[in-house]
C-alpha positions in Angstrom: 50.6 -49.9 12.4 51.9 -47.4 9.5 53.8 -48.1 6.8 57.7 -48.5 7.3 60.4 -47.8 4.8 63.3 -49.8 4.8 66.9 -49.0 3.8 67.3 -52.5 2.5 64.6 -55.3 2.0 64.4 -59.0 2.9 64.8 -59.9 -1.1 68.0 -57.6 -1.0 69.7 -59.7 1.6 68.3 -62.9 1.5 67.0 -63.5 -2.4 66.6 -67.0 -1.9 64.1 -66.3 1.1 60.9 -68.9 0.9 58.9 -66.7 3.5 55.7 -68.7 4.5 52.0 -67.0 4.7 50.9 -64.1 6.5 49.5 -64.4 9.8 48.0 -60.9 10.8 47.3 -57.5 8.9 49.2 -54.4 10.2 46.1 -53.6 12.0 46.7 -56.2 14.4 50.4 -54.8 15.2 49.7 -52.7 18.2 53.2 -52.7 20.3 57.1 -52.6 20.0 59.4 -54.9 21.1 63.2 -54.2 21.5 65.9 -57.2 21.0 69.6 -57.4 21.3 71.8 -60.0 20.0 73.3 -61.5 22.9 76.8 -62.2 20.7 78.4 -60.0 17.9 77.2 -58.0 15.9 78.8 -57.3 12.1 82.6 -57.3 11.7 81.4 -53.3 10.2 78.6 -51.6 8.7 79.2 -52.2 4.8 76.4 -53.9 2.9 78.3 -57.5 2.7 79.3 -57.7 6.1 75.5 -56.3 7.3 74.1 -59.5 4.8 76.5 -62.0 5.9 75.8 -61.0 9.3 72.2 -61.6 9.0 72.3 -64.5 7.0 74.2 -66.3 10.3 71.4 -65.5 12.3 68.9 -66.9 9.6 70.3 -70.1 9.5 70.6 -70.7 13.3 67.0 -69.8 13.7 66.2 -72.1 11.0 68.6 -75.2 11.2 69.6 -75.4 15.0 66.4 -73.9 16.5 63.8 -75.1 13.5 62.0 -72.2 13.5 60.2 -71.6 10.2 62.1 -68.0 9.7 64.7 -65.7 10.9 63.0 -64.5 14.3 62.9 -60.8 14.5 60.9 -58.5 12.2 64.1 -55.7 11.1 67.3 -54.6 12.5 68.5 -51.7 13.2 72.3 -50.4 12.7 74.5 -48.9 14.3 74.6 -46.2 11.0 71.1 -46.3 11.8 70.0 -47.9 8.4 66.6 -50.2 8.7 67.1 -54.0 7.5 63.8 -55.9 6.5 63.6 -59.3 8.7 61.0 -61.6 9.1 57.6 -60.0 7.3 56.1 -57.5 9.4 52.7 -59.9 8.6 54.2 -62.4 10.1 54.5 -62.5 13.8 57.4 -63.5 15.6 55.5 -65.8 18.1 52.4 -66.1 19.7 53.5 -64.4 22.9 54.6 -61.3 20.3 51.6 -61.4 18.4 50.7 -58.2 18.6 54.1 -56.4 18.2 56.5 -55.7 15.9 60.2 -57.5 17.2 62.8 -54.9 16.6 66.6 -56.0 17.0 69.7 -54.1 17.4 72.9 -56.1 17.0 75.4 -56.6 19.3 75.5 -57.7 23.6 74.7 -54.5 25.5 76.5 -52.4 22.6 76.2 -48.8 22.7 73.3 -47.5 21.0 74.3 -44.5 18.6 72.5 -42.0 18.4 71.4 -42.4 14.3 70.5 -46.0 15.3 68.2 -44.8 18.3 66.9 -42.1 16.0 66.0 -45.0 13.8 64.3 -47.2 16.3 62.0 -43.6 17.5 61.1 -43.4 14.6 59.5 -47.1 13.9 58.1 -46.9 17.6 56.1 -43.8 16.2 55.0 -45.8 12.9 53.4 -48.3 15.6 52.2 -46.2 18.3 51.7 -43.3 20.6 51.0 -45.4 23.6 54.4 -45.5 25.8 52.8 -48.6 27.6 53.4 -50.7 24.3 57.3 -50.1 24.2 58.5 -52.6 25.7 61.9 -55.0 25.8 62.2 -58.8 25.8 62.9 -58.5 29.6 59.5 -56.9 30.4 57.8 -60.2 29.2 60.5 -62.5 30.3 63.0 -63.5 32.6 66.0 -62.5 30.1 69.0 -59.7 30.1 67.8 -59.0 26.5 67.7 -56.2 25.3 70.7 -55.1 27.8 70.6 -51.9 29.9 71.5 -50.3 26.4 68.8 -51.4 25.2 66.5 -50.3 28.3 67.7 -47.1 28.5 66.6 -46.5 24.7 63.4 -47.6 25.1 63.2 -44.9 28.6 64.1 -42.3 25.7 61.5 -43.6 23.5 58.7 -43.8 26.1 59.7 -40.1 27.3 59.6 -38.9 23.2 57.3 -40.8 21.7 54.9 -37.9 21.8 57.0 -35.1 21.6 58.8 -33.8 18.7 62.7 -32.7 19.0 62.3 -28.9 17.7 66.7 -28.6 18.4 67.9 -30.0 15.5 65.7 -27.7 13.2 67.5 -25.2 11.5 66.9 -21.5 12.4 64.0 -19.8 9.9 65.6 -16.9 8.6 63.8 -13.7 7.7 64.8 -12.7 4.1 62.8 -9.3 3.4 61.8 -8.9 -0.2 63.0 -5.6 -1.9 60.2 -4.1 -2.7 61.7 -1.1 -4.1 60.1 -2.0 -8.1 57.2 -3.4 -6.7 54.4 -1.4 -7.9 51.8 -2.3 -5.3 54.7 -0.7 -2.9 54.8 2.3 -4.7 51.2 3.1 -5.6 51.1 2.8 -1.6 53.9 5.0 -1.2 52.4 7.4 -3.7 49.4 8.0 -1.9 51.3 7.7 1.6 49.7 4.8 3.2 53.9 3.9 4.0 57.1 5.9 3.5 59.4 5.2 0.8 63.4 5.3 3.3 63.3 1.6 3.9 61.6 -1.0 1.5 63.6 -4.0 2.0 62.7 -3.3 5.5 60.2 -6.5 7.5 57.2 -5.1 8.1 56.3 -6.1 11.6 52.5 -6.5 12.7 52.2 -3.0 14.3 53.0 -1.8 10.9 50.8 -4.1 9.1 48.0 -2.8 11.4 48.5 1.3 10.7 48.6 0.3 6.7 45.6 -1.5 7.1 43.9 1.3 9.3 44.6 3.9 6.7 43.7 1.8 4.0 40.1 1.5 6.1 40.0 5.2 6.7 40.9 5.6 3.0 38.2 3.6 1.9 35.3 4.9 4.3 36.3 8.5 3.0 36.2 7.5 -0.8 32.7 5.6 0.0 31.2 8.9 1.4 32.0 11.3 -1.0 30.7 8.5 -3.6 27.5 8.9 -2.0 27.3 12.5 -1.7 28.3 12.9 -5.0 25.3 10.4 -5.9 23.0 11.9 -3.6 23.3 15.4 -5.1 23.6 14.2 -8.5 20.0 13.0 -7.8 18.7 16.5 -6.9 20.0 18.0 -10.0 18.3 15.0 -11.9 15.1 16.3 -10.1 14.9 19.2 -10.6 16.0 19.3 -14.2 12.7 17.0 -14.7 10.7 19.4 -13.3 12.2 22.4 -15.4 11.7 20.1 -18.6 8.1 19.6 -17.6 7.1 23.0 -17.2 8.7 24.1 -20.5 7.2 21.1 -22.2 3.4 22.0 -20.9 4.3 25.8 -22.3 5.4 24.5 -25.5 1.8 22.3 -25.4 0.3 25.3 -24.6 1.6 27.3 -27.2 1.4 24.9 -30.3 -2.6 24.8 -29.2 -3.0 28.6 -29.4 -1.5 29.0 -32.3 -3.8 26.3 -33.9 -6.9 27.8 -31.8 -6.1 31.2 -34.0 -8.6 32.2 -36.8 -5.8 34.0 -38.2 -5.0 32.0 -41.3 -1.9 29.7 -40.5 1.5 30.4 -41.3 2.9 26.9 -40.8 6.5 27.9 -41.3 6.0 30.3 -38.6 4.3 27.8 -36.4 7.0 24.9 -37.2 10.0 27.6 -36.4 8.3 28.7 -32.9 7.7 25.1 -32.0 11.2 24.6 -32.8 13.1 27.7 -31.0 10.7 26.7 -28.0 12.2 22.9 -27.9 15.7 24.1 -28.4 15.3 26.1 -25.0 14.8 23.2 -23.7 18.1 22.1 -23.7 19.7 25.7 -22.7 
């Protein structure tokens, strides 16, 4: 069983409670059992009237019936509030050791919608098995929990594994105004989309068209880059070949100058070599 959040705990309405020790763990609780009072409920739904009514039930169970504690684990009132009774780690009796005993006030009183929703919420925290949702009369010869309680149980069994979406607020699509969005403006500039209505919500088909345009543009850019790289590689190869030929010619000329029998004119040689080297960068 998952943890239950109580609107009012036992200590809040019964600060003098001296509860005996636990008899089970939350893992032991597998089912939900519904009860009703068989008598009147609280005079009103104020905190004090609810507390006084519960204290009366507690006195009856402990003093008249000689039980160790109030019988029911929790109470669900007409306003939907969930009040803690006997601690959930203490079973009401051995025959319900695996059940959480849930009480609705009154004698076959109408189950309000807030009350029903709280019952359903508690049931879902215990189990998702409709077969583990039952009333007192399912295990004993009694009218408890009354016709209204049995009707609520039938509804819980039907809805335990479903989620009611009817009360959810409608989802409103609020478009973002893209008039100043830099990415939107860039897309307009590149003619991916038009600029007529920057606040319009794009459909999936429009998004698909834009994505296709972006993909096509990316492919064209990749193709252009590959062509540029290829052309550059060819130009570099041609330049390297031309430089190699010129360097070879310079080497041959320098060798010829040194090999001549004429007196060496060093400045003239340097000027000739400098001129040849400069020609490499023409």
